[in-house]
C-alpha positions in Angstrom: 41.5 -52.8 38.5 40.6 -50.0 36.1 37.5 -52.9 35.1 36.6 -53.7 38.4 36.0 -50.1 39.3 33.5 -50.0 36.6 31.9 -52.8 37.4 30.7 -51.3 41.0 30.7 -47.5 41.0 30.8 -46.0 44.4 27.0 -45.2 46.6 27.1 -41.5 46.0 24.5 -39.9 48.3 20.7 -39.4 47.0 20.2 -35.4 46.8 16.3 -34.6 46.9 16.5 -31.6 46.5 15.2 -31.0 43.2 12.7 -33.3 44.6 11.3 -31.1 47.2 11.1 -28.1 44.6 9.0 -30.2 42.5 6.8 -31.0 45.6 6.3 -26.9 46.4 6.1 -25.9 43.1 3.2 -28.7 42.1 1.3 -28.0 45.6 1.3 -24.0 44.5 -0.2 -25.1 41.5 -2.6 -27.6 43.0 -3.4 -24.3 45.8 -4.5 -22.0 43.0 -6.7 -22.3 40.2 -6.7 -19.7 37.2 -9.3 -18.6 35.0 -7.7 -16.5 32.0 -10.3 -13.7 31.1 -8.6 -11.6 28.1 -6.3 -12.1 25.3 -5.5 -9.9 22.8 -4.2 -9.0 19.5 -1.5 -5.9 20.0 0.4 -4.8 16.9 3.2 -2.6 17.1 4.4 -0.6 13.8 8.2 -0.5 13.9 11.2 0.2 11.0 10.6 -3.3 9.0 6.9 -3.5 9.7 4.4 -4.7 12.3 5.4 -6.5 15.3 2.6 -8.5 16.9 2.4 -9.4 20.4 0.1 -10.7 22.7 -1.8 -9.5 26.2 -3.3 -12.0 28.9 -5.5 -11.3 31.3 -5.8 -13.9 34.6 -7.4 -13.8 38.0 -5.7 -16.6 40.6 -8.0 -17.9 43.3 -8.0 -20.3 46.0 -11.8 -20.2 46.5 -11.0 -19.4 50.1 -10.5 -15.8 50.3 -7.2 -15.7 48.5 -7.7 -13.5 44.8 -5.0 -12.3 42.4 -5.2 -9.9 39.1 -2.5 -10.5 36.5 -1.9 -8.5 33.1 1.3 -9.5 30.6 2.4 -9.4 27.7 4.6 -11.9 25.1 5.3 -12.8 21.6 2.8 -16.1 21.8 -0.1 -16.8 23.8 1.1 -19.2 26.2 3.6 -17.2 27.3 2.0 -14.7 28.1 -0.9 -16.3 30.0 2.3 -17.9 31.8 3.7 -14.5 33.0 0.1 -12.8 33.7 -0.4 -16.2 36.2 3.3 -14.8 37.9 2.2 -11.7 38.1 -1.2 -12.5 39.5 0.6 -15.1 42.3 2.9 -12.2 43.2 -0.1 -9.7 43.9 -3.0 -11.6 45.6 -5.1 -10.0 48.0 -7.1 -11.2 50.9 -10.7 -11.4 50.6 -12.9 -10.7 53.6 -16.0 -13.2 53.3 -18.3 -13.0 56.1 -21.4 -15.4 56.1 -20.1 -16.4 52.3 -20.4 -12.6 51.3 -19.3 -9.1 51.8 -19.0 -7.9 55.0 -21.0 -4.4 53.2 -21.7 -2.7 50.3 -19.1 -0.8 48.5 -19.0 1.6 45.0 -15.6 1.5 43.3 -13.9 3.4 40.5 -11.0 2.4 38.4 -11.0 4.8 35.1 -13.5 5.0 33.8 -15.0 1.8 35.2 -17.2 1.8 37.7 -18.6 -1.2 40.0 -21.3 -1.7 42.8 -20.7 -4.9 45.1 -23.0 -5.5 48.2 -23.6 -8.8 50.0 -26.2 -10.9 49.6 -28.4 -13.1 51.7 -27.6 -16.9 51.7 -28.5 -18.8 48.8 -28.9 -16.0 46.5 -25.7 -16.9 44.8 -23.6 -14.9 41.9 -25.2 -12.3 40.2 -23.0 -10.3 39.0 -21.2 -9.7 35.0 -18.0 -11.8 33.6 -15.3 -9.9 35.4 -17.1 -9.5 38.7 -18.0 -12.9 38.6 -14.9 -14.4 37.6 -13.5 -12.6 40.6 -16.2 -13.8 43.3 -16.2 -17.5 42.1 -12.1 -18.2 42.1 -11.8 -15.9 46.0 -15.0 -17.8 47.6 -17.4 -15.5 47.6 -20.6 -17.7 47.5 -23.8 -14.6 47.5 -23.4 -11.2 46.0 -25.1 -9.0 43.7 -22.4 -6.3 41.5 -23.5 -4.5 38.9 -21.0 -3.0 36.8 -21.8 1.2 35.5 -19.8 2.9 33.5 -16.5 1.7 30.9 -17.1 -2.1 29.5 -13.7 -2.0 29.4 -13.2 -6.0 31.3 -9.5 -4.9 32.5 -10.5 -1.5 34.4 -13.8 -3.4 36.0 -11.7 -6.6 37.4 -9.0 -3.0 38.6 -12.2 -1.8 40.0 -13.3 -5.0 41.6 -9.9 -5.6 43.0 -9.3 -2.3 44.5 -12.8 -2.7 45.9 -12.1 -5.3 47.8 -8.9 -4.5 49.0 -10.7 -1.5 50.3 -13.2 -3.7 52.4 -10.2 -5.1 53.7 -8.3 -1.8 54.5 -12.1 -1.2 56.7 -12.3 -4.6 58.6 -8.5 -3.7 60.0 -9.3 -0.3 60.8 -12.6 -1.9 62.6 -10.4 -4.7 64.4 -8.3 -1.9 65.7 -10.5 0.6 67.3 
């Protein structure tokens, strides 16, 4: 009797929960592009000596009007990048794009970093420095003029661009209400 049961085990219904979760996770990964902007080694003096950690700055976007910025620290580079990507996906903003550019000019600052963003004619391309270029490419803006003024700090410049795009989006929302 026991031998017979081992030869023909009863068939159980298949559970497809894990495959559905994997498909959703894969779709989310395919939807967003990510770019590592900066990786820094951070050392801290503790009782036993120096402790080295890594800070990663990552921008994610779907090249169709959504972009996010994430900054995270971890004991290894890979962990810091993964945490930064998760943080960036949590803080996505919707970028208002009109005729492949931004609707109007904006001057924004964050800390001592100041950024000027201007709409550009079709065919101009992205004329921008490093941090602004990354955000423009990943958000789907194809034509823009920009100038980074003030601090050369990449994180503050990225935050200034993000807050400038948020400001444009909020102004667009107010204009639609009125």
